[in-house]
TORDRENTI-460398 format. One record per residue (C-alpha): residue number from 1; residue in three letters; x, y, z. Coordinates in pm, whole numbers, plus 32768, in hexadecimal, padded with zeros to 4 digits. Layout:
N
<NUM 'ALA' <X Y Z>>
...
***
This chain:
61
<1 'MET' <D512 A7F3 1988>>
<2 'ASN' <D3FF A81B 1A85>>
<3 'ASN' <D352 A95D 1A22>>
<4 'THR' <D31B A9E4 1B81>>
<5 'GLN' <D259 AB29 1B6E>>
<6 'THR' <D188 AC09 1C48>>
<7 'ALA' <D020 AC5B 1BF1>>
<8 'ASP' <D094 AD91 1B35>>
<9 'GLY' <D18A ACC8 1A61>>
<10 'THR' <D2C8 AD22 1B1D>>
<11 'ARG' <D3C6 AC0A 1AEC>>
<12 'LEU' <D459 AB75 1C28>>
<13 'ILE' <D58A AA9D 1C6E>>
<14 'ASP' <D52C A964 1D32>>
<15 'LEU' <D663 A8F1 1DEC>>
<16 'THR' <D5AC A7B7 1E60>>
<17 'ASN' <D589 A73E 1CF9>>
<18 'GLN' <D6D1 A6B0 1C73>>
<19 'THR' <D670 A6DA 1B04>>
<20 'ASP' <D60E A846 1B3E>>
<21 'THR' <D74F A88A 1BFF>>
<22 'GLN' <D828 A7ED 1AF1>>
<23 'PHE' <D773 A8B4 19E3>>
<24 'TRP' <D7AF AA01 1A90>>
<25 'CYS' <D91A A9A7 1ADB>>
<26 'ARG' <D94C A97A 1964>>
<27 'VAL' <D88C AAB7 190B>>
<28 'PHE' <D957 AB8D 19FC>>
<29 'ASP' <DA9C AAC9 19CC>>
<30 'VAL' <DACA AA98 1B43>>
<31 'GLY' <DAF0 A96F 1C2B>>
<32 'MET' <D9E2 A8F4 1D13>>
<33 'ASP' <DA7C A99B 1E45>>
<34 'GLU' <DA8D AAEA 1D91>>
<35 'LEU' <D923 AACB 1D20>>
<36 'ARG' <D8B5 AA77 1E84>>
<37 'ARG' <D971 ABA8 1F0A>>
<38 'ALA' <D8D4 AC86 1E02>>
<39 'VAL' <D775 AC09 1E55>>
<40 'HIS' <D7BE AC37 1FC7>>
<41 'HIS' <D823 ADA3 1F8C>>
<42 'ALA' <D735 AE04 1E74>>
<43 'GLY' <D605 AD24 1EA5>>
<44 'HIS' <D56C AC22 1DBD>>
<45 'LYS' <D505 AD08 1C9D>>
<46 'VAL' <D5D5 ACC1 1B67>>
<47 'GLU' <D602 AE2F 1B0C>>
<48 'ASP' <D676 AE87 1C6D>>
<49 'VAL' <D774 AD6A 1C6E>>
<50 'GLU' <D7EE ADD2 1B16>>
<51 'ARG' <D81A AF3B 1B89>>
<52 'TYR' <D8D2 AECB 1CC5>>
<53 'LEU' <D9C3 ADEF 1C01>>
<54 'ARG' <DA03 AEFF 1AFE>>
<55 'GLU' <DA4B B002 1C0D>>
<56 'LYS' <DB2A AF0E 1CC8>>
<57 'GLN' <DBEA AEBE 1B8A>>
<58 'GLY' <DC13 B032 1B40>>
<59 'LYS' <DCA6 B06E 1C9A>>
<60 'ALA' <DD99 AF4C 1C72>>
<61 'GLN' <DE39 AFE3 1B3D>>
***
């Protein structure tokens, strides 16, 4: 995985890096389209994407 981070250590999802994208798809158990939508809505920060996906999953149930 490409360890993309900001200066303060915040982890980011790099959709232009295939290895990074595949890694986060596995971590979040989502497809590439779903990960792209989540990043589009929540931004590139890992914790924001995780929160978005969790909230979305909670609403779907």
